[in-house]
C-alpha positions in Angstrom: -43.5 -5.2 -7.6 -45.1 -4.8 -4.1 -48.5 -6.1 -3.1 -50.0 -2.7 -2.6 -48.8 -1.4 -6.0 -50.2 -4.6 -7.7 -53.6 -4.1 -6.0 -53.6 -0.4 -6.9 -52.9 -1.1 -10.6 -55.6 -3.8 -10.6 -58.2 -1.4 -9.2 -57.1 1.3 -11.7 -57.5 -1.2 -14.6 -61.1 -1.9 -13.6 -61.8 1.7 -13.0 -60.4 2.7 -16.4 -62.3 0.0 -18.2 -65.7 1.5 -17.0 -64.7 5.1 -17.1 -66.4 5.9 -20.4 -69.7 4.7 -19.0 -69.5 5.6 -15.3 -67.2 8.6 -15.3 -65.2 10.0 -12.4 -65.3 8.1 -9.1 -63.7 10.1 -6.3 -63.7 7.1 -3.8 -62.0 4.9 -6.4 -59.4 7.5 -7.2 -58.7 8.1 -3.5 -58.4 4.4 -2.8 -55.9 3.8 -5.7 -53.6 6.6 -4.4 -54.0 5.5 -0.8 -53.0 1.9 -1.5 -49.6 3.2 -2.9 -49.1 5.7 -0.1 -49.9 3.2 2.7 -46.9 1.1 1.9 -43.7 2.4 3.4 -40.2 2.1 2.0 -41.3 0.6 -1.3 -40.1 1.7 -4.8 -43.2 3.7 -5.4 -43.1 5.4 -2.0 -39.4 6.2 -2.3 -40.0 7.6 -5.8 -42.9 9.8 -4.6 -40.9 11.0 -1.5 -37.6 11.6 -3.3 -39.3 13.6 -6.2 -41.9 15.2 -4.0 -44.8 14.1 -6.1 -48.3 15.6 -5.7 -51.5 13.6 -6.2 -51.9 14.5 -9.9 -48.2 13.5 -10.6 -48.7 10.2 -8.7 -51.8 9.4 -10.8 -50.1 10.2 -14.0 -47.2 7.9 -13.2 -49.6 5.1 -12.2 -51.6 5.5 -15.4 -48.4 5.4 -17.5 -47.2 2.3 -15.6 -50.5 0.5 -16.1 -50.7 1.1 -19.9 -47.1 0.0 -20.3 -47.8 -3.3 -18.5 -51.4 -4.1 -19.7 -52.2 -4.2 -23.4 -55.9 -4.2 -22.5 -55.6 -1.0 -20.4 -53.4 0.5 -23.2 -56.3 -0.1 -25.7 -58.8 1.5 -23.3 -56.7 4.5 -22.6 -56.1 5.0 -26.3 -59.8 5.0 -27.1 -60.5 7.4 -24.2 -58.0 10.1 -25.1 -57.1 9.4 -28.7 -53.4 8.9 -28.1 -51.1 6.1 -29.3 -51.2 2.8 -27.4 -48.9 2.8 -24.4 -49.4 6.5 -23.7 -51.9 8.7 -21.8 -52.7 12.4 -21.9 -52.6 14.9 -19.1 -56.3 15.5 -19.7 -57.1 11.8 -19.1 -55.0 11.8 -15.9 -56.9 14.9 -14.6 -60.3 13.3 -15.5 -59.5 10.0 -13.9 -58.1 11.4 -10.6 -59.7 14.8 -10.3 -62.8 14.7 -12.5 -61.7 17.4 -14.8 -59.9 17.5 -18.2 -58.9 21.2 -17.7 -55.2 21.0 -17.1 -54.7 24.6 -16.0 -54.7 23.4 -12.4 -51.8 21.0 -13.3 -49.6 23.1 -15.5 -47.0 23.4 -12.7 -46.6 19.7 -12.9 -46.1 19.7 -16.6 -43.3 22.2 -16.9 -39.9 21.4 -18.3 -38.2 21.4 -14.9 -41.0 19.7 -13.0 -40.3 16.3 -11.3 -42.8 14.6 -13.6 -40.6 15.6 -16.6 -37.8 13.4 -15.2 -40.1 10.4 -14.8 -42.2 10.4 -18.0 -41.6 11.0 -21.7 -43.4 13.7 -23.5 -44.3 16.0 -20.6 -45.4 19.4 -21.6 -48.3 21.8 -20.7 -50.7 20.5 -23.4 -53.9 18.6 -22.7 -53.2 16.2 -25.6 -49.5 15.5 -24.9 -48.6 11.8 -25.1 -47.1 10.8 -21.8 -45.2 7.5 -21.5 -43.2 6.0 -18.6 -39.4 6.0 -18.9 -37.8 2.5 -19.0 -35.7 3.2 -16.0 -38.7 4.2 -14.0 -40.6 1.1 -15.2 -37.7 -1.2 -14.1 -37.4 0.5 -10.8 -41.2 0.3 -10.0 -41.4 -3.3 -11.3 -38.3 -4.7 -9.7 -37.1 -2.2 -7.1 -33.6 -2.1 -8.6 -31.5 0.1 -10.9 -29.2 -1.2 -13.6 -26.3 0.4 -15.2 -22.7 -0.7 -16.1 -21.4 2.4 -14.3 -22.9 1.5 -11.0 -22.1 -1.1 -8.3 -24.2 -1.1 -5.2 -23.6 -2.4 -1.7 -25.7 -5.5 -1.0 -26.1 -4.5 2.6 -26.4 -0.8 3.3 -26.5 -1.5 7.1 -23.3 -3.5 7.3 -20.9 -2.5 10.1 -17.6 -1.0 8.9 -14.5 -1.4 11.0 -12.7 1.9 11.0 -9.0 2.2 12.0 -7.1 5.3 11.4 -9.8 7.4 9.8 -12.0 8.3 12.7 -11.5 12.1 12.2 -12.3 11.9 8.5 -15.5 9.9 9.2 -16.7 12.3 11.8 -16.0 15.3 9.5 -17.8 13.6 6.6 -20.7 12.5 8.8 -21.2 16.1 9.9 -21.1 17.4 6.4 -23.7 14.8 5.2 -26.1 15.6 8.1 -25.9 19.3 7.4 -26.7 18.8 3.7 -29.9 20.6 2.5 -31.7 19.9 -0.7 -31.9 23.6 -1.8 -28.6 23.8 -3.6 -26.4 21.0 -5.2 -23.4 20.1 -3.0 -20.3 18.1 -3.7 -18.0 16.6 -1.0 -14.6 15.8 -2.4 -13.0 13.0 -0.4 -9.3 13.2 -1.2 -6.4 10.9 -0.4 -4.0 8.3 -1.7 -5.2 5.0 -3.2 -5.9 2.5 -0.5 -6.1 5.2 2.2 -9.7 4.2 3.1 -11.7 6.8 1.3 -14.5 4.5 0.3 -14.6 2.9 3.8 -14.9 6.4 5.3 -17.8 7.3 2.9 -19.6 4.0 3.8 -19.2 4.5 7.5 -20.3 8.1 7.5 -23.3 7.5 5.2 -24.4 4.5 7.3 -24.0 6.5 10.5 -26.2 9.2 9.1 -28.8 6.8 7.9 -28.3 7.4 4.2 -28.2 4.8 1.5 -25.4 4.9 -1.0 -24.2 3.5 -4.3 -20.8 3.4 -5.9 -20.5 5.1 -9.3 -17.5 4.5 -11.6 -17.1 7.2 -14.2 -16.3 5.2 -17.3 -14.7 6.5 -20.5 -17.0 8.2 -23.0 -19.7 9.1 -20.5 -21.8 12.0 -21.6 -24.1 14.5 -20.0 -27.1 12.6 -21.4 -25.8 9.5 -19.6 -25.5 11.5 -16.3 -29.1 12.6 -16.6 -30.3 9.0 -17.1 -28.1 7.7 -14.2 -29.2 10.5 -11.9 -32.8 9.6 -12.4 -32.2 6.2 -11.1 -30.3 7.6 -8.1 -33.1 10.0 -7.1 -35.7 7.3 -7.5 -33.9 5.1 -5.1 -32.8 7.9 -2.7 -29.2 6.7 -2.8 -26.2 9.1 -2.4 -23.7 8.6 -5.3 -20.2 7.9 -4.2 -18.3 8.6 -7.4 -14.8 7.2 -8.0 -13.0 9.9 -10.1 -10.1 8.6 -12.2 -6.6 10.1 -11.8 -5.7 13.2 -13.7 -9.3 13.8 -14.7 -10.1 17.5 -14.5 -12.5 16.9 -17.4 -14.8 15.0 -15.1 -15.5 18.1 -13.0 -18.3 19.1 -15.4 -19.9 15.7 -15.1 -19.8 15.8 -11.3 -21.5 19.2 -11.3 -24.2 17.9 -13.7 -24.7 14.9 -11.4 -25.0 17.1 -8.4 -27.5 19.3 -10.2 -29.8 16.3 -10.6 -29.2 14.4 -7.3 -28.4 17.2 -4.9 -25.5 15.5 -3.0 -22.5 13.8 -4.5 -19.4 12.4 -2.7 -16.5 12.4 -5.1 -13.6 10.1 -4.2 -10.5 11.5 -5.9 -6.7 11.7 -5.4 -6.6 15.5 -5.6 -9.4 18.0 -5.3 -11.0 19.1 -8.6 -11.6 22.7 -9.5 -15.4 23.2 -9.7 -17.0 26.3 -11.2 -20.7 26.2 -10.5 -21.3 23.9 -7.5 -20.6 24.4 -3.8 -17.9 22.0 -2.7 -15.8 21.2 0.3 -12.7 19.0 0.6 -12.5 16.4 3.3 -9.0 14.7 3.3 -8.4 11.1 4.3 -4.8 11.2 5.5 -2.4 8.3 5.6 -2.6 6.3 8.8 -0.1 7.1 11.5 2.4 4.5 12.7 0.2 3.6 15.6 -2.8 3.2 13.4 -0.8 1.1 10.9 0.1 -1.3 13.8 -3.7 -1.7 14.6 -4.4 -2.2 10.9 -1.7 -5.0 10.7 -3.1 -6.7 13.7 -6.6 -6.6 12.3 -5.6 -7.8 8.8 -3.5 -10.7 10.2 -6.2 -11.8 12.7 -7.0 -15.5 12.1 -4.0 -16.0 9.8 -2.2 -18.3 12.3 1.0 -16.3 12.3 4.0 -17.8 13.9 4.2 -16.9 17.6 7.3 -14.7 17.4 6.1 -12.5 14.6 6.5 -8.8 15.7 4.1 -6.8 13.6 5.4 -3.6 15.1 8.6 -4.1 13.0 6.4 -3.8 9.9 5.2 -0.4 10.9 8.8 0.8 11.1 9.9 -0.6 7.8 6.8 0.0 5.6 4.7 3.1 5.4 1.4 1.6 4.1 -2.2 2.6 3.7 -5.0 0.4 5.0 -5.7 -1.0 1.5 -2.0 -1.8 0.9 -1.8 -3.6 4.2 -4.9 -5.8 3.4 -3.4 -6.5 0.0 -0.1 -7.6 1.4 -1.7 -10.0 3.9 -3.8 -11.5 1.1 -0.6 -12.0 -1.0 1.2 -13.6 2.0 -1.7 -16.1 2.5 -1.7 -16.9 -1.2 2.0 -17.3 -1.5 2.9 -19.0 1.8 -0.4 -20.2 3.3 -1.4 -19.9 6.9 1.4 -19.6 9.5 3.5 -17.3 7.4 6.5 -15.6 9.0 7.6 -12.0 9.3 9.9 -12.4 6.4 7.0 -13.8 4.3 4.9 -10.7 5.1 7.9 -8.5 4.1 8.2 -10.3 0.8 4.5 -9.9 0.2 4.7 -6.2 1.0 7.3 -5.8 -1.7 5.5 -8.0 -4.3 2.1 -6.4 -3.7 3.1 -3.1 -5.2 4.4 -2.1 -8.6 8.1 -1.3 -8.0 8.8 0.4 -11.3 11.1 3.4 -10.7 11.7 4.0 -14.4 15.0 4.9 -16.0 16.0 7.2 -13.1 16.8 4.3 -10.7 18.1 0.8 -10.8 17.0 -2.0 -8.4 20.0 -3.6 -6.6 20.0 -7.3 -5.7 20.7 -7.8 -2.0 23.1 -10.7 -2.1 25.4 -9.6 0.8 25.1 -10.2 4.6 26.7 -8.7 7.7 29.5 -11.3 7.4 30.6 -9.8 4.1 31.2 -6.4 5.6 34.8 -5.6 6.7 34.5 -2.3 8.5 35.6 -0.7 11.8 33.5 -1.8 14.8 32.0 1.7 15.2 30.8 1.8 11.6 29.1 -1.6 12.0 27.5 -0.4 15.2 26.0 2.6 13.5 24.6 0.5 10.6 22.9 -1.8 13.1 21.6 1.3 15.0 20.1 2.7 11.8 18.3 -0.6 11.2 17.0 -0.6 14.7 15.7 2.9 14.3 13.7 1.8 11.3 12.3 -1.2 13.1 11.4 0.6 16.3 9.6 3.6 14.9 6.3 2.5 16.4 7.7 1.9 19.9 9.6 5.2 20.1 7.5 7.6 18.1 4.1 6.5 19.1 4.7 4.4 22.2 6.9 7.0 23.9 5.3 10.0 22.3 8.2 11.3 20.3 6.0 11.8 17.2 4.6 14.9 18.8 8.1 16.4 18.9 8.9 15.6 15.3 6.7 17.5 12.8 9.0 16.3 10.0 12.1 14.1 9.4 10.6 10.8 10.6 12.5 8.8 8.1 16.0 7.4 8.6 18.7 9.1 6.5 22.4 8.1 6.4 25.5 9.4 4.8 28.1 6.8 3.8 31.5 8.5 3.3 34.8 7.0 2.2 37.1 6.3 -0.7 35.9 4.3 -3.7 35.7 0.5 -3.2 35.4 0.6 0.6 32.0 -1.1 0.7 29.4 1.7 0.7 27.2 0.1 -1.9 27.6 -3.3 -0.3 26.6 -1.9 3.1 23.5 -0.3 1.5 22.6 -3.7 0.2 23.2 -5.3 3.6 20.9 -2.8 5.2 18.2 -3.5 2.6 18.5 -7.3 3.1 18.4 -6.9 6.9 15.2 -4.9 6.7 13.6 -7.0 3.9 13.1 -4.0 1.7 13.9 -3.2 -2.0 16.7 -0.8 -2.6 17.1 1.4 -5.7 20.2 3.2 -6.8 19.5 6.6 -8.2 21.0 7.3 -11.6 22.3 10.9 -11.3 22.9 11.1 -15.1 19.1 10.9 -15.5 18.2 13.2 -12.6 20.4 16.2 -12.8 19.4 18.5 -15.6 20.8 21.8 -17.0 17.2 23.0 -17.5 15.7 25.1 -14.8 13.2 23.2 -12.6 13.8 19.9 -14.4 16.0 18.4 -11.6 13.4 19.2 -9.0 10.7 17.6 -11.2 12.9 14.4 -11.5 13.5 14.2 -7.8 9.9 14.7 -7.0 9.0 11.9 -9.3 11.5 9.6 -7.7 10.2 10.3 -4.1 6.6 9.9 -5.2 7.3 6.5 -6.7 9.4 5.5 -3.7 6.3 6.1 -1.4 4.4 3.7 -3.5 7.2 1.1 -3.6 8.2 1.5 0.1 11.8 1.2 -0.9 15.2 2.4 0.2 16.7 5.2 -2.0 20.4 5.0 -2.5 22.1 8.1 -4.0 25.6 7.0 -5.1 28.2 9.8 -5.6 25.7 12.0 -3.9 27.9 15.1 -3.6 26.9 15.9 -7.2 23.5 16.7 -5.8 24.2 17.6 -2.2 27.2 19.8 -2.7 27.9 22.8 -0.5 25.6 25.7 -1.2 27.5 28.7 -2.5 27.2 32.4 -2.4 24.8 33.6 -5.1 26.9 35.4 -7.7 24.8 34.5 -10.8 21.6 32.7 -11.8 23.4 29.3 -11.9 24.3 29.6 -8.2 20.8 30.6 -7.3 19.1 27.6 -9.0 21.8 25.2 -7.7 21.0 26.3 -4.1 17.3 25.9 -4.8 17.9 22.4 -6.0 19.8 21.6 -2.8 17.1 23.0 -0.6 14.4 21.2 -2.5 16.2 17.9 -2.1 16.7 18.4 1.6 12.9 19.1 1.9 12.1 15.8 0.0 14.3 13.8 2.2 12.7 15.2 5.4 9.2 14.6 4.0 10.1 11.0 3.1 9.2 8.6 5.9 11.4 5.7 4.5 15.1 5.2 4.3 17.5 7.4 2.3 21.2 6.6 1.9 23.7 9.0 0.5 27.2 7.8 -0.6 30.0 10.1 -1.2 33.8 10.1 -1.6 34.1 13.7 -0.4 31.9 14.3 2.6 33.7 17.6 3.1 32.0 18.9 0.0 28.6 18.3 1.6 26.6 21.3 2.7 26.6 21.6 6.5 22.8 21.8 6.6 22.6 18.4 5.0 25.1 16.8 7.4 23.3 18.4 10.4 19.9 16.9 9.4 21.1 13.4 8.6 20.5 10.8 11.3 23.8 9.0 10.7 27.1 9.8 9.1 29.0 6.5 8.8 32.7 6.3 7.8 34.0 3.7 5.4 37.8 4.1 5.7 40.4 2.6 3.4 41.2 -0.8 4.9 44.2 -1.2 7.1 46.4 -4.3 7.0 44.2 -6.3 9.4 41.0 -5.6 7.4 42.8 -6.3 4.1 43.6 -9.8 5.5 40.0 -10.4 6.2 39.0 -9.1 2.8 41.4 -11.5 1.1 39.9 -14.3 3.1 36.3 -13.4 2.2 37.2 -12.8 -1.5 37.5 -16.6 -2.3 34.6 -18.9 -1.6 35.0 -21.7 0.8 36.3 -24.9 -0.8 38.2 -23.2 -3.7 41.7 -24.8 -3.8 44.4 -22.3 -3.1 47.6 -24.4 -3.1 50.3 -21.7 -2.9 48.5 -18.4 -2.4 50.6 -16.3 0.0 48.0 -14.1 1.8 50.7 -12.5 4.1 52.6 -11.3 1.0 49.5 -9.9 -0.7 48.3 -8.1 2.5 51.7 -6.6 3.2 52.8 -5.7 -0.3 49.6 -4.3 -2.0 47.4 -1.6 -0.4 44.1 -2.4 -2.1 40.4 -1.6 -1.4 37.8 -4.3 -0.9 36.5 -3.7 -4.4 40.0 -4.2 -5.9 40.5 -7.4 -3.9 37.2 -8.9 -5.1 38.0 -8.1 -8.7 41.4 -9.7 -8.4 40.0 -12.9 -6.8 37.4 -13.2 -9.6 39.9 -12.5 -12.4 42.4 -15.1 -11.0 39.6 -17.7 -10.9 38.9 -17.2 -14.6 42.6 -17.4 -15.4 42.8 -20.7 -13.5 39.7 -22.0 -15.2 41.0 -21.1 -18.6 44.0 -23.4 -18.0 41.8 -26.2 -16.6 43.8 -25.9 -13.4 42.6 -27.7 -10.3 43.0 -24.6 -8.2 44.0 -20.9 -8.1 47.7 -20.5 -7.7 49.8 -17.5 -6.8 50.7 -17.1 -10.4 47.1 -16.5 -11.3 46.6 -14.0 -8.4 49.7 -12.0 -9.4 48.5 -11.8 -13.0 45.2 -10.5 -11.7 46.9 -7.9 -9.5 48.8 -6.7 -12.6 45.5 -6.3 -14.5 43.9 -4.4 -11.6 46.9 -2.0 -11.6 46.6 -1.5 -15.3 42.9 -0.6 -15.0 43.8 2.3 -12.7 46.8 3.4 -14.8 49.4 2.3 -12.3 52.6 0.5 -13.4 53.2 -3.0 -12.1 56.9 -3.6 -11.8 59.1 -6.6 -11.0 59.8 -5.0 -7.7 56.1 -5.0 -6.9 55.9 -8.7 -7.6 59.0 -9.5 -5.6 59.6 -13.2 -5.2 56.4 -13.9 -7.0 57.4 -12.4 -10.3 56.6 -14.9 -13.1 58.1 -14.5 -16.5 55.0 -15.9 -18.2 52.5 -13.7 -16.3 52.6 -11.2 -19.1 50.9 -13.7 -21.3 48.2 -14.1 -18.7 
């Protein structure tokens, strides 16, 4: 409680104790009110200013405050007006501060919608009404603070906020706040993704316009009565509520409108704009930061973290499309996991681990255990894979540094088609790309995506891409021709909806700023529009003799004894894919281990070849085995 308010209450206590004998003292009444009005930016002055209190209303609040704090004054007031202890009547307030018990001159202050009715209990236009101060008002005037579990206030309303990437949103919000009038309630809906900087924008704009603020979290079970109590505290303190609205919460629109009715201005922080019925509202969007802005956010977040000297933060902006909040979280994770001096790979790992990467039943996360050395492909195919990785890494330099972003309204992600027969390394190459970029990769389960029901496939695809944006992952569509098949002439409704699904999928790929890989055995079945809009089409041919030789060499780990394995015979006799060769190598190893053999012999390998033939329904003859036909291999 401030010095001026304490002095005013002390004078009022003495004045009240002698009121029955001495009566109305205009100079004393004036001095009491003046003491409170002289102090600037105090709880009482803010309460008076924010509610627009007149002299009678100020006097009534002071009297109610005094009798709630002083038992002696409560006893005196009760004897003067015949009300219960701790209460005063409008007639007593009029007599003490105006010299009249006739309340006709003050009935405007005693109406149901008058400011005094929000501060005191029992307000009504009767001379003998029992008026008592509300507990929230008592706490505010006594301690200058408001208390509620749904509120969390900034300790420093004048702190400087560093803004990167949201300058336009801050300027728009600042303009809206400055133009706000108190005549009609007004709600500004600040929309955007979680972590996009909505609260930061609100803080910066409110501080720039000289307005105090407080954060409000709408908790479960909050009622209109709760809103009235909370809004009283807000108006007393003159703070603008910045309300965090939970996701999928259209039911909170009514509460927001009720809060605006009481406080005038509300800033609602929400993911999507709510449909309001009664209250004027405008939507101000906080968009995701651009690649250039993300680069500045990374530099700012990593400042003082003692990064290793060769860390290229621009590479992060190419591989991860992140909000300001997500970037700060990733750096905190990197510091916690790896300490100061973390590397670029450490930050990438922190990026992946700082978000929930649950893609549900529609996708499966692949372990990236392969490297470039494991790929056996034509040189041109490898060059294109490396080029694709470079395009992901260098997005910042090319799109923002050289200005190509202005020429690309959509399609800023990197999309690839891997085409070739089964077993030629398409899935392996996708894992190599993911490992090279330090990103998670998810294989889309087509069985759980494609639906016979109209609109269900689009819904599933939309869910996948929405989750991918949160996970910042690579999407790998295996056997993608099932989804991306050539669009057909519309002969019936099935053709119509199939074409719609294809067009929808192309749209989602172009909107996605990450990496999408499509694998197919039959690229000729792809719609031409898809092929034209893909960044890369990479061929995975069936391996020729030279590449089969390399595949056989890589199939067996170094150090495994191979006493009599004839690789020249295997390469020349059997035309097998890389997947077939890996299966044969693994199967032969288990056969050798089951015999407690010291190594893998040609006998084990030929038995494994026979098993691989059987899996695909091909007959394995004595002629196929040639000189390496073993009578006992049937038992193996």
